[in-house]
C-alpha positions, 0 to 999 in steps of 0.5 A: 499500500503506497503512501501518497503524500505532498509536502514531504509529509508521511501523513495523509494530506488534505489535497489527497484526503478524498482519494486516500480515505477511499483507497489506502485508508479504507483498505487498511481499515478492512484488515482490522480485527474487531469484537466486543468485550463484556464489561462488569455490568454486562454492557458490550464494549466495542474494540478493534486493532490493526496489527502487523507481525513485524511491528514492535511498538503499539499505540492504544488510541482513546477517543473523545466524547461522541466519537468512535474508533470508526472516526479515527481511520485516517489516524490509525492508517498514518500511525500504522505506517509509522511502524505502530500496531494500533488498538482502540475501543469505544466508550460505553454509551457511545460509538459501537458500544452499548448505549446506557439509557433509552435516549440513545443520543444523550451523553450519559454515564452512571459513574465516570469510574465506569469508563476507567474500569472499562479501559482497564479491562480492554487494555488487559485484553489487548495483551500488550506484553509482547511489544518492546514499547507501548504508548497511549494517545488520548483525545479530549474526554478520552484524555481525562479517562486515560489520565485517571486510568494512569493515576489509578492503575499503577501496574499499567503497561505504558511507556509514555502518554500523549494527550490531545486537548484533554478535558481537564475542565470545560470551557465555560464562563468564570461565573459558572465555574464555582457552581457547575458541579453542584448545579449539575448534581442537583439537576440530575437528582431533581429528575427521575429520567436523565435530561440534557444539560442546559443548551444541549440537544440530540445529535446535530451536525453543525455547519462547517463554517460555525463548527468549533472542532476543526478548520479542515473542510474535507476531514469535517465533512467526511466525519459527518458523512460517516455518521449519516452512513452509520447513524448508530454512531450518532451522539448528541449533547451530555446530560446533567449527570454526565456533566457533573461526573465529567467535571469531578473527574477533570478535577481529580486529574489535576488533584492527583498529578503525583500519581503520574509517573510516566513521560507525558506530553500535553498537546494544547489547541491554540484556538480551543473553545470546548475544553479549558486550556487554563485547566491544562496549564494548571495540570502541567505546571503541577505535574512538572513539580513531581514528574520531570518527563512532561512537556507541553506543546501548544499548536497555535491556530488549531481548534479542538480536534488537533488530530483532525485539523488542517494539515499544518496543525495536524502534522505538527501535533503528530510530529510532536507526538511521535517524536515524544514517543521515540524518546521514551 
């Protein structure tokens, strides 16, 4: 499978994206192994992997809220051709994993810790012991899940972790900040059925021009088309309960930095509007006191989805990640 590339980059470029996604990328995706694992509460969790017997390094990709491994085909392809075996999974309540409540488009989780337990179960099932090197690459909500996983599972198998725009706080007005968690908790207790958090609704594909995720038209439209072709992937806004659980976990990520002993790279999006960049700075400053092997890379001009951005931002995020991994 030949790599078509422009401007000397070894990653897929926007100029050839349409062609690549329908040829090289989809061909590799056909080679994936996939299946379901039963969680502690009998929920079915989707996992997939793309491997080559010659590879000696592995990356586990932990996706964000509303996402699925299906959305990451381009990234898996690009990392696979850098010599890595790729493993991934869908969080409970989204993607191809079991939904948890009647409204299948509402973001919901009973306890944030369920995500961490699921991740521990899935990582164990991947049997990563045979690799010389094992890495974690996690985005947004997945960044919070992977961070809590590292903080709580001292026997994890990973050599380093890279976090893309991790959710260590949510972008909201300063006035709301102090009351956000208690408000979410009160609202979720006030209703027998889960309800959308204020301003949230079912799945709604924002027009490209006003989307807060990426400035890459080709990647954005492909992802939205994928969700139309596979409507079972669709997920809308979060519930009050999810917001309360998510914000508490984000807080724990910052509180428990001492539990992170492995090298960590934090990739921050310069034009972020989804998660809280100030919380990321608090996290990395605090981590640096107890962990000398941590680094911050700000990708100026990038929106939230660093791994789905325009080439200049995406290439920069991928270069920083792979360079960091190669040092550890």
